[in-house]
N, C-alpha and C positions, 0 to 999 in steps of 0.2 A: 539563588542570590549570588553564590560564589562565582557563577559563570559570568554574570553581568559585571561584577567587580573586576574580574580578571580581564575581560574584554576592554573595559574602560582604561585599565592600566596599560594594556598593550597598545591601545590606540593613542594614548598620551605619549608614548615613545615615538610613534610614527609622526605625531604632530610636533615633536621637538620639545615636549615638556619634560626635560631631563631631571628637573627637580623632584619629580614623583618617582624616580627610579633609583635603586641602590647603585652606588658608584661602582660596585663590582660588576654590574651588568655590562657597561661599556668596556671595562678592562678585560673581562672575559671574552667579549666579542673581538677585541683587537689582538688578543694573545690566545687565540683558540688552540688549546692543547689536547683536547679530547679526553677520554677516560684515562685515569692514572693507572700505571702498572703497579703491582704490589711493591716492587722495589722502590719506585719513585715515592709512593705513599709513605713507606717506612722512613725513607731518607728525609723527606720534608717534615714528617712528624718529629724525628729526632732533632732536626734543626730548631723547630719551634720550641720543643721541650727544653733544649739546651740553652737557648737564648732568652726565651720569654718567661718560663716558669721561675727561674731564680730571681728575676726582677720582681715578680709578683709576690713571691714568698718573703723576700726581704722587706718590701714595702708594707706588707701586711703585718710582719713582725714588729716593725717600727711603729705602725699604727696602733697596735695593741700596747706596746710598752709605753708609748707616749701618753695615751689616754689614761693608763693605769699608774702613771708615775705618782699620782696623788696618793693612791693606796699604799704604794711602797714607802712613801715618805711620812705616812700618817703616824707611825710609831716613833718618829725621830724628831719631834718638836714642831712640825708644821701646824698642828692643831693649836698648840699653845701660842706660837708666834703670830698666828693670824687671829687669835682671840675668839676661836670658834666655841660656841656653847650650844647645848640642846641638840637639835637636829640640823644644825647649820652644816656640819660635815656631810650629812646625807645629801643636802641640797648641792653643796659644792662638788662633791665627789662624782655623783652620777646624775642627779635630777636635772640640774641646769644644763649640764653638758649635753644630755640626750634630748632635752627640750629644744635646744638650739639645733641639734642634729636633725630632729624631726621637722622643725619649721623650715629648715634648709632644703628638704627633699624635693618639693616641687620645683624649686629653682635649680637644683642639681640635675633633675631630669631634663629640664630645658637646656641647660648648659652642655650636658653630655651630647645632646643632639646637635646643638649649635656649633660647638667648637671641636677641633681635633682632640680625640680622647687621650692620646699619649701626652700631649703638651698640657692638657687640663690636669691630669693626674700629677705630673711633675711640678707644676706651679703650686698646686694645692699642698703638696708634700713640703716644699720649701717654706711656704707661708706658715704651715702649722708648726714646723720646727722652730721658726723664729718666735711665734707666739708662746710656745712652750717655755722657751728660755726666759720670757718676761715674768714667769711665775715666781722666780727668785726674788723679785722686787715686791711681791705682795705681802702686806702686813695687816690686812683686815678682811672681813667677810665680803664686803662690797667689791674690793679689788679682785679677790679670788674668784668671785662669781662672774665678774666681767671677763676675766681671762678665760675661764672655763667655757663660757658661752661662745666666745670667738673661736676657741679651739674646737668646740663641737661643730660649728658651721664648716670649718675647713676639713676636719677629718671625715665629715659626712660624705665627701665626694668619692671616697675610695671604693666602698662596697658596691654601689650601683654600677660604677664604672667597670669594676672587675667582672661583674656578671655579663656585661655587654662584651667586654674583651674576650671572655671565655667562649662566647657564641661566635665571635669573629674567626677564631683560630682553630677550634677543635670540633669534631663531629659530635653528634648527640650521644653516641655511645662512649666517646672519650671524655666528655665533659665532667661526669661525676668524679672520676679519679683525679683529673687536673684541678678541679675546684677543691677537692680534698687536699691536694698538695699545697695550693696557695693559702688555704684556710689553716694549714699547719702553722702559719705565722702566729696564730693565737697561742698555740702550744709552745712554739719556740720562744715567743715573747714571754710566756709565763716562766719558762725555764731560765732564759737569759736575764729576765728582769729580776728573778729571785737571786740568781748568782751575782749579778752586777750590784743588786741592792745590798747583798751581804758584804761585798767588797767596798762599795761606796760608803756604807755605814761606818767603816773604819777610818775614813778620811777625817783628819782633825785640822781645822783651820779656824782660828778665832774670828777672822774677818767674814767668813761665810758659814752660815749654819749648816749642819749636816744634811738636813732635808733638801736644801737648795741645790746640792750637787747632782741630785737625780735629774732635775730639770735642765741644768747647764750641760751636762754630759749627753743626755738623751737628745736634747734639742740640737746641739751642734752636729751630732752624727746625722740627724735627719736632714738638716740643711744641706750638708755636703752630698748626701746621697740623692736628694731631690735634684740637685744640679746635674748629677750624672744621668738621672732618669730623663731629664729634658733633652739630653743629647742622644740617648740610646733607646728609649721606649718608643716603638712605632705607634702610629695612630690606627693602623690596620695592615693587613698583608700588602696593601697597595704601595706603602712607602717604607717597608722594613729595610733598613740599610744593610742587614746581614743576609738578605736574599737577592738573587739576581732577578731580572725581569721575568725570565722563564720560570724560576722557582716561585715568584710571587703569583704567577698565573696558576701554577700547580697548587699553591696553598689555597687559592680561591676555589679551584676546582674540587679540592678535598671537601669543602663545606657546602658545596652546591646542594647536596641531598638534605641538608638541614632544613632548607626552605625558610630560614629565619633571618636572612639578610646579613650584610657585612658592614656597610657604612652608608648613611644617608643623613644629610644635615638639614632636612626639612621637617618641621614639627607638623604632625598631622592630627587634627582634632578628632577625626573619625576613629583613628586608632586609640586615642586617649579615652573616648567615650566607650568604645568596645571593651577596653580593659576594665573600666569602672563597672561594667555590667557583667563581667565574667565571673561565674560562680567559683571556678577553680582558683582564681586569683584571691578571692575573699577567704576561701578555706586555707590556702597557704598563708595568708596574712594572719589569720587567727592562730594557726599552728606556730608561726614564728613568734608572735606576741607571747603566747603561753610559754614557749621555751625560754624566752629571754627574761622573764621575771626571775627564775632561779639563777640564770647566768649573770644578770645584773648584780645580784647580791654577792656572788663570788668575786666579781670584778671590783666592786666598791668596798666590800667589807671583808675580803679574803684574809688579810693579815690580822685584822681585828678579831674575827671569829676564831682563827687558830690560836691567837694569843689568849682568847677567852677559855680555851680548853685547858689552860694552865701552863703554857710555854712562855718564855720571856720574849721580848720584842725582837731581838736579833735572831733567835732561833726560829721564831714564827715566820720571818721573812724567808728563811732557808726552807722551811717546810712547805712553802708554796710551790717549790720546784716539782714535786711529784704530781701536782695537779696538771701541769703542762704535759708531763710524760704520759699520764693516763689518757688525757684528751687526745694526744697525738696517736696513741695506739688505736683508740676507738675510731678516729677519723680515717686512718689508713685502712683499718679493717672494713669500714663502710665503703671506701673507694674501691678496694680490691674485690669486695663482694659484688658491687654493681658491675664491675668488669667481667666477673666470672658468670654471673647469672643475670638474665634479662628481667626487666619489670619487677625488680625487688625493692625499689627505693622506698615505697610507702610502708612495706613490711619492716624494713630496717628502722624507719622513723618510729614506728610503734614499738618495736622490740627493744630499742635502746632506752626507752623510757622506763622499762620494768625495773632494772637494777637501780636507776636513779630514784625511782619512786620508793623503793625499799630503803635506800640510803636516807631519804628525806624523813621517812617514818622513824628510822632509828635516831636521827638527830633530834627529833621531836620527843622521843620517849626515853632514851637512855639517860641514866643519872649522870650528873656533872662530874662525879668522881671517876667515871669510866673514861679516862683520858684517851687511851688508845682506841677504844671503841668509837668514840666521837670523831677522832681524827680519821679512822678508817672509813666511817660512814660518810664523812665529808668528801673523801677521795672518791668513793663509789658514785656519788652524785654526778661526778664529772663525765660519766658515760653518756649523758644526754648531749654532749658537745657535738655529736655526729649530726644532730638535727639541722644545724645551720648549713652544713655543706650540702645535705641532701635536698633541702627545700630550695636552696639557691640553684642547685643543678636542675631541679624541675622547672624553675623560672627560665633558666637559660635554654632548656631543651623544648619546653612546651609553649612558649610565647613567641610567635613570629610577628614581624613588623618592627622596624627600628624604634618608632615612637612607642608602640605598645610594650616592647620589652623594657625600654627605659622607664616607662610609667610603672610597670609591674615591679621593677627593681626598686623604684622609689617608694612604692606602697609597702613593700616588704620591710624597708628600713624605717618607714614611719612606724610600723608595728614594732619593729626592733626597739626603736627609741621609746615608745610608750611603755614597753616592758622594762626598759632600763631606767626610765624615770620613776616608775612605780616601785621597782625593787628596793632602792635604798629607804623608801618611806616605810617599808614593812619591817625594817630593823629599828624597832622602837627603843630609844635609849633606856627607858625604865625596865625593859626586859633583858638588858645585858647581864651576863654574857650568853644567856641561853637563846634569846631571840626566837621564842616559841612561835610568834605570829609569822615570821619569815619562813620558817621551815614547814609550817602547816600550809601556807600558801604554795610552797614548792610542791608539796604532795598533791594538792588539788590540780595544779597546772600540769604536772606529769600525767595524771589520770585523764584530763581533758585532751591532752595532746594525742594520746592513744586513740581516743574516739574520733578525733578530727582526721587523723591520718588514715584510719580504716574507711571513714566516710569518703574521703578523697579518692581512695583506691577504687571503690565500687562506682563512684560517679564517673571516673575516667574510663573504666571498663565499659560502662553503659554507653558513654558517648562514642567510644571507638566502634562498638558494635552497631550503633545507630548509623554511623557514617558508612560502615561496610554495607549495611542493608540499603541505604540511600543510593550509594554508588552503583550497586547491582541493579536496583530498580530503574535508575535513570540512565544507566550505561555510560557514565561520565568517564572521560579519558583525561589523563594529566597532560599539561602542556610542558614539553621538555625544555622550553626556553623561559619559563616564568619563575625559576628559582630565585632570581635576583631582582624581582619586580617589587620588592618591599610590600608583599601581601601578608596579611595576618593569618594566624592559624584558622580562624573562622572563615576567611575568604578562600581557603584551600581545603575545604571539607572533602573533596574528592580524593585527595592524596595525602593529607596531613593526619597522622595518627599520634596520639599522645603516649609518652612513656609513663609508666607507673611504678 
């Protein structure tokens, strides 16, 4: 089957149907540079890391801080001024935001394929910054829900786009560490948000309530940064302003062996259907969903939970800073381990759940008088933060075909949203400050995550062995010119092997 598909694609090039071909195909033909030397490879990689990674890290940091601004402001009068009662804060903080995030994913997948991805990210960033600032005008549950829904739609563009960008610029072996770097934005955002929140809480202005300053300051920073992104963030190696034409060709040549494509603006329903039928995709979706139920609770109720341990509102905001530090250490550890050892990603996903599971059990069982024990257990739970980077790196590395990768990325973030929507609802107001149901659910999710990651590992091992045997039996040879023909991983069974 893969032979016939490959032949059809190659014939379509000869017939002039360039819409079916990755844009890097023609660029690579026009600027034939041949295999890279080790010196050139390292030089181009340094350029990419120096120019692109900081943009992605800062964008992801602002993305985290802006969507969690509501959590930072919750202890400073926002709930009272917006007349929130019962579980209305749960709906406004996480559920409606991620419902909108989830509903937007099919549209985002199409937009990523249809429009230049750099401009798409920049425009989305500016728009969500503007919407965030309007939160200061909210004085009711209805207005807050509306603003949060729009914000969710706009912020939903970043994660799927970044997975595609990662596959455009870095080889499959380089992707886990680079995804870990830009995912550090969550940790940096946690630290910066806590420190900024502590400072902002000291602003006294009778005309503007304390909680409103979070949205005004965070939103203004995001708008200005989005304008800079519009100028500087490239759509692919083909138009990076900080690379010469020769270096652009070298950057494309670097990722030839990925066999996952660089840029194609044609939506292909065959790749969409293949993604929907892919077992690997659904296992990753389930893992991401289970991981994000505990993560959603930390995001929406972090300061409230810590305050429930017996700390005052101002100090609770400051105590959120170590959460980001712990998450950063775990993410970097995961990234460097994948660089040091091959095919370790699924083991790391399973392993990081164990301390998180222990932390969830302690939060469920420790007496409320054990203030330090509860806080320490809450910090331990953050070790599961590595799951997001590793599952995203598997999507980036294991899904070939521009439409299929965009679809898989969107599916991952639909799962992410469902988890984030469900999480706040598990924090039942009548159970405050212990929230037993929430931490019992976290314990169950961590245990299931371990099972799914182990199942995924052995499924991919089996599939790789099956492909090896099939290739030997049929004597198939790879086509040295089909790396940029926008073929999926299932259309390249003779040469494509999954990382695990």
